[in-house]
C-alpha positions in Angstrom: 25.8 20.1 27.7 22.9 16.9 28.0 19.8 19.3 27.8 17.5 15.7 28.3 14.1 17.1 30.3 10.4 16.8 30.8 7.7 19.6 30.2 6.0 18.2 33.3 3.4 20.2 32.8 1.5 19.0 29.6 -0.2 22.5 29.8 3.1 24.3 28.5 3.0 22.2 25.1 1.9 25.1 23.4 3.5 27.9 21.0 5.3 30.5 22.4 5.7 28.2 26.0 9.4 28.5 26.9 11.4 26.5 29.8 15.1 26.5 30.8 17.5 24.8 31.8 20.8 25.5 33.6 24.2 23.7 32.7 27.2 24.3 33.9 31.0 22.8 34.8 33.4 23.2 37.5 36.3 22.6 34.9 37.9 25.9 33.4 40.5 26.0 30.3 43.2 27.2 29.1 43.8 30.4 26.9 45.7 33.4 27.0 45.2 36.6 25.3 47.8 38.2 22.9 49.6 40.9 24.7 52.0 43.9 23.4 54.0 46.2 24.9 50.9 48.6 24.7 49.0 46.5 26.0 51.4 45.7 28.9 52.0 49.7 29.9 48.4 50.9 30.0 47.6 52.0 33.7 45.1 50.1 34.7 46.0 47.0 33.0 43.1 45.4 30.4 40.7 43.2 31.6 39.0 40.8 29.0 36.2 41.9 27.1 33.9 38.6 25.3 31.8 38.2 22.4 29.5 35.0 21.7 27.3 34.8 18.8 25.2 31.8 17.6 26.4 29.2 15.4 23.6 28.6 13.3 21.1 31.8 12.1 19.0 33.0 14.5 15.4 33.9 14.8 13.9 37.0 16.5 10.6 36.6 19.3 10.5 39.9 20.8 14.1 40.9 22.5 15.3 37.6 22.1 17.3 35.7 20.0 17.2 31.9 18.9 18.0 29.2 16.6 16.0 26.4 15.1 16.4 22.4 16.8 13.6 21.4 14.6 10.2 22.2 13.4 9.3 21.8 16.9 12.0 23.5 19.0 13.9 26.7 19.4 17.1 27.6 21.5 18.3 30.5 23.4 21.3 30.6 25.0 22.6 33.2 27.8 26.5 32.5 28.8 27.9 33.0 31.6 30.8 35.3 32.1 33.1 35.6 35.5 31.8 38.8 37.5 29.2 39.6 35.9 27.0 37.1 35.4 24.5 35.4 32.6 24.8 37.3 29.1 22.1 36.5 26.2 23.8 35.8 23.0 24.8 37.7 21.0 26.9 39.8 23.2 30.3 41.6 22.5 32.7 43.9 24.5 31.2 42.7 27.4 34.1 43.6 30.1 35.3 40.6 33.1 35.4 43.2 35.7 39.0 42.8 36.0 42.5 44.1 35.0 43.9 40.9 34.5 43.9 40.3 30.7 47.6 39.8 30.3 48.3 37.2 33.0 45.2 35.3 32.8 45.8 31.9 31.3 42.4 30.1 32.9 38.9 31.0 32.3 35.8 30.0 33.6 33.3 31.8 31.0 31.4 29.7 29.0 31.4 26.6 31.8 28.2 27.5 32.2 24.5 29.4 31.3 21.5 28.5 30.8 19.5 27.1 27.5 15.8 28.2 27.0 13.7 26.2 25.1 11.1 28.1 22.8 8.0 25.6 21.7 7.4 26.7 17.7 4.7 23.7 17.3 3.1 21.2 19.6 5.0 17.8 19.9 4.4 14.2 21.3 6.0 12.1 23.3 9.4 12.8 23.0 11.8 14.7 20.8 15.9 13.6 20.9 18.6 16.5 19.8 21.6 15.2 18.5 24.6 16.6 19.5 24.6 20.5 17.5 27.1 23.5 18.1 25.3 26.4 19.9 27.3 29.2 20.6 31.0 30.6 20.4 32.8 32.9 23.0 35.5 34.7 21.9 37.9 37.0 24.1 40.4 39.9 23.8 41.9 42.7 25.7 41.3 45.2 23.0 37.8 46.2 22.8 36.5 45.9 19.1 38.8 43.5 18.2 38.5 39.5 18.4 40.5 36.8 16.9 38.7 34.6 14.4 39.1 31.2 16.5 36.9 31.4 19.4 38.2 30.6 23.0 35.1 28.4 23.2 31.7 26.6 22.2 28.6 25.4 24.0 27.8 21.7 22.8 24.0 20.9 23.2 22.5 17.3 23.1 19.6 15.3 24.7 16.0 14.8 24.5 12.9 16.8 25.4 9.3 14.9 26.0 6.0 15.5 26.5 4.1 13.2 28.6 0.8 12.3 26.7 -2.3 11.3 29.8 -5.8 11.3 29.8 -8.2 11.9 32.8 -11.6 9.7 33.1 -14.4 11.1 34.8 -12.7 13.4 36.1 -10.9 11.1 38.2 -13.5 9.7 40.0 -15.0 6.4 40.5 -18.0 5.6 38.2 -20.7 3.8 40.6 -23.1 1.6 38.3 -26.1 0.5 40.9 -28.3 -2.1 39.1 -31.5 -1.6 41.3 -33.3 -4.3 42.7 -32.9 -7.8 40.7 -35.7 -10.7 41.7 -33.6 -13.8 42.1 -36.4 -15.8 40.7 -36.3 -14.1 37.4 -32.1 -14.4 37.1 -32.0 -18.2 36.4 -30.5 -19.0 33.0 -27.2 -19.2 32.5 -25.5 -16.2 30.8 -28.9 -14.3 30.0 -29.3 -11.2 32.3 -32.3 -11.1 34.1 -36.2 -11.2 33.1 -37.1 -7.7 31.5 -33.7 -6.1 32.6 -32.8 -3.1 30.7 -29.1 -2.5 30.2 -27.8 0.5 32.0 -25.9 3.3 29.9 -23.3 5.3 31.7 -21.3 8.1 30.0 -17.9 7.6 29.9 -16.3 11.3 29.7 -12.8 12.1 29.5 -9.8 14.6 29.1 -6.8 14.1 27.2 -3.7 15.7 27.2 -1.3 16.1 24.1 -3.1 13.5 22.2 -2.7 14.6 17.9 -5.1 13.6 14.8 -2.9 10.5 14.4 -2.8 9.0 17.8 -5.7 6.1 18.2 -6.7 5.8 22.0 -9.0 2.8 22.9 -9.5 1.4 26.4 -9.4 -1.3 28.3 -11.9 -2.5 31.6 -9.3 -4.7 33.5 -10.7 -6.9 36.2 -11.2 -10.2 38.0 -13.1 -12.2 35.1 -15.7 -14.7 35.8 -15.5 -18.0 36.7 -16.7 -20.1 33.8 -17.3 -17.3 31.6 -14.3 -15.0 31.1 -15.7 -12.0 29.2 -17.8 -11.2 32.4 -16.5 -9.5 35.4 -16.5 -11.3 38.6 -18.3 -10.3 41.4 -18.4 -11.0 44.9 -21.3 -13.6 44.2 -20.0 -16.7 42.3 -23.2 -17.1 40.6 -23.3 -13.7 39.2 -21.0 -11.5 36.9 -21.1 -8.3 34.9 -21.3 -8.0 31.1 -19.9 -4.9 29.6 -21.1 -3.9 26.2 -20.4 -1.2 24.1 -23.4 0.9 22.7 -24.2 -1.2 20.1 -24.2 -4.1 22.7 -21.6 -5.8 21.5 -19.6 -7.2 24.4 -16.4 -5.7 25.6 -14.6 -8.9 26.9 -12.8 -7.6 30.4 -9.2 -7.5 30.1 -8.8 -7.8 26.8 -11.9 -5.7 24.8 -10.8 -2.4 23.1 -13.8 0.3 23.3 -11.9 3.0 20.4 -12.0 6.4 22.1 -12.9 9.5 20.0 -11.7 12.8 20.5 -13.1 16.2 19.8 -10.8 17.0 16.4 -11.8 20.8 16.8 -9.8 21.0 20.2 -6.5 22.0 20.6 -4.0 18.8 21.6 -3.4 20.3 24.7 -6.7 19.8 25.9 -9.4 17.4 23.8 -12.5 15.6 25.3 -14.9 12.8 24.6 -17.1 10.6 25.3 -18.2 7.1 25.3 -21.4 5.2 26.6 -21.1 2.0 27.4 -23.5 -0.7 28.7 -23.6 -2.8 31.6 -26.2 -5.8 33.3 -25.8 -8.5 35.8 -25.4 -12.0 33.7 -25.8 -15.9 35.6 -22.8 -17.6 35.5 -24.3 -21.2 37.0 -27.6 -21.3 36.0 -28.7 -21.4 39.7 -31.3 -19.2 41.5 -28.1 -16.4 42.3 -28.0 -16.1 46.9 -30.0 -13.3 47.8 -28.0 -9.9 49.2 -26.1 -7.3 47.7 -23.4 -8.1 45.3 -20.2 -5.6 43.7 -17.7 -6.3 41.4 -15.1 -3.2 40.2 -12.7 -2.5 37.7 -10.3 -0.4 36.0 -9.8 1.4 32.5 -6.8 1.5 31.6 -5.8 4.0 28.5 -4.1 2.5 25.7 -2.3 5.5 23.3 -0.7 4.0 19.8 
């Protein structure tokens, strides 16, 4: 079966969390049970009893048995037995509740069931599961006596993806108010108004499923100012906005990046951080800007490497 899936909720990327995928096929398969006269003369006729076992060493977690897929994922299987329902592997001598074992030659047991994945170590991005044998299914008309040759085997392959994400400022718009600026103090191209103090803004973020080895940066994306592409354009052609880091180095719009540190003591499923940025208006033309309010906007893009 193809077990490709995604862990929709990043908070579920924790040790011990499980998620279940159902598998199934509409096709039956051919097989028959060896019956001798003693079986045929029984009244009622014998039904089929099944057993199933894992094809890899099992690990016990509570009442369930799992096999190891890799260092991050363990897997438990349940096999659907006709007329009975799903049975957790391993099991033995589960009767199909019909007295047709000697006449049955088309089987559906094993064609469907569930696979339960258990996270043994949180992971990032995508894990590819190469084709692997999970369980074997055996049948008999004599409970306790099974052939060494299975009737069917369950194989699995696919991938499991855990999304990585960051939320900036709890999803709210960050607004910076420059207050009142006198146009007469704002006439030198490439400079901020005389006496203006850069506005300091803390950008707080929460990131999910980001490990220590992953580097995060943020980029401010928006319309670049005419003649000064490192600045953000506004609706006033004479005014742009410069964005700087805490060391007052300009962060060019669309190309500059700001490192985003995370709290290393927190679990990777939810880590917090914050950076301070400085912003200031900048004269683009060397002219006295026209009077009135001005505004500009940029979006924050988080780069995950």
